[in-house]
N, C-alpha and C positions, 0 to 999 in steps of 0.2 A: 557456519551459517546459522543465524538466529531468526526465527519467525517472531515477529512482533504481534501479529494478528493472523488467525487461521480461519478458514471457512466454518469450523465447528462452533465458533462464538462470534462470528462477524460476517459481513457481506464482502469483506476484502481479505486477501491473503497477501501480506507484505512482509518481506524479510530482507536481511542483509546478505547480499550475494558475495561469494568469495572473490569475484573479479573486481570488487571495489565500488559497488553501487548498491542502492536499495531497489528491490524489484517488487512491483505490484503485479502479482501473478493472475493471469486470466482476468484482466481488469475490466470491470463493468463500464468504464468510461470509453471503451473502444467500440461499443455497440449500443443501440437503442435499449432502453430499460425493459422492454416488453418480453425479452427472451434472453436467458443466460446460457452460455456454453463454455465448457472448459477449454475450447479451442480459440477463445479470444486472445488477442495479442497481449503479451506482458508489457509493462511499462518500466523502463529503466530510469532511475532517479539518481542524479549525481551530486546534488547539493541541497542544503537545508531549505533554501527559498523555494525551489521546485517541489520539495517534499511537502512543505506547508501548503502550497497552492494545490497540490494533488489531493491531499487529505481534505482540504476545504471543499474541493469540487465534489468529492464523495459525500461529504456532510451536507452540502447544499442540495444534493439529489436524494437525501434521506437514507443513505446507506448506513446500515448498522455497523458500528465499530466500537472497540473498547474505549471506555472513558479515558481521557488523558493520553491517547495513543501518540500524538505528536510529542508531548513532553517525555513520554517513556522512551521514544526513539532517540530524541535529542540527548537524553541522559547517557546513552550508550556511546562511549568514546570510540568504539571500534565499528560504528555503524557503516562506515565506508571502507572497511578493511584496514 
């Protein structure tokens, strides 16, 4: 499992899950932006198109994330296990 972004440097925690998908952990997109909780649902992402849409949704809401996050994930040949 490899974390591409962690809460220490970003508003999102996204990583490659051992079960063959990318997971956005405790995703802000599952709740209104006024309050954050670690009990928010995780989002499972199974393909690159959904990954790009998911990261764009975070960006559109102004969530902080590493520069070139999508490109960094796409460069990982093992991103879906």
